[in-house]
N, C-alpha and C positions, 0 to 999 in steps of 0.2 A: 408756456402752453404745455398742457399735460399730455402724456402718452395716451390717456383714455380718450381725450377729444380727438387726437390724431386717428386712433382706431375707429372711432365713431364716424368721423368724416369720411375716412377711406371706405368703410363699409357702406355708407350712404351713396358715395360716388360709384362704387363698384355695382351696387344694386341698381342704380339708375342706368348705368351703361348696359348691364346685362338685360334689363327689362326693356329699354328703349332702343338699343342698338346704335347709340350715338353718345357723344360726350355730354356730361352733366353741365348745364348752364350755371354760371355763378349765381344768378338770380334764384335758381331753384334751391341752391344750398342756403342762400340767405333767407328767402321767404317761405319755403316749404320745410326745409330742414331746420331752420331757426339757428343756423350757425353764424358766428361773428366774422365780419370781413377780415379782421386782423388775424384770426386763426387760419382762415383760408389762405391769406397772403403769406403767412409764416410757413404753411405747408408747401406752397409753391416755391418760396425761397429756399426751403430745406431740400427740395427735390423729391418730395413725397407725392406730389401731384404733377402731372404734365398738362399743359394747356394747348389747345389747338384753335385754329381759326377757319372760317369758311365752312365747307361741307364736312370737314374733319374737326369742327369746333367743339368747344366745351372742355370740361376737365375730366381727366382720366387718372387712375392710379398710375404711379410712376412705371414706365416701361410698357404700358398697355395702350398707348395712343397709336391708332392705326397709321400706316404709311400713307402719305398723300396719294390721292388717286391719279394725280398728274393732270396734264392739260387735256381738256375735252373741247373739241372744236364745236363752237356754237354758230348758229346762223348770224347772230349779231357780230360775233368775232370775225366771221368771214366777210361780212358786209363792210366792217370798218377797216379790215386789211385792204380790201378793194378800194375803199375811199381814200385811204392813205396813199396807195399806189397812184391813184388818179390825181390826188393833190400834189404829188411830186412830179407830175407831168407825164405819167404813164398812160398808155392807151389800152382800152379794154374793148373787146368785141361785144357787140350788142347781145349775142347769144349768151354770153357769160352773165351779163346783167339781167337778161330776161329769165334765165334759170334761177338766179338768186331771188328775183321778185316772185316768181312762181312758187318757189319753196316757202318764202315768207307768207304768201297768200294762203297756201295750203296749211301751214302751221297755225295761222290765225283762224281759219275755218275749223280746224280740228279742235281748237280751244273753245270756240263758240258752241260746238256740238257736245263737247265733253263735259 
């Protein structure tokens, strides 16, 4: 793999990240940039690109991948934490369940309006 292709891929990835505020998907490199999968893989192996997953996903120039945002509490996460607790024999007051259901209903209503 030539140094020229490395520089071209790095410039493409950096431009994508700067323009979109997120990591460059591998598919964009392949289909929009026209780069070869073996060249991208070689750059990852050489440590010239960093890869992320989830909301920090995509490819970044080495050392420029953002730090993980950390755990964000979600309504679904809270509901399943509560269900796990109940499944293990825990008791939950009705008010706690009613609050969770009301928040879920409000979230769904906001999505329908939005």
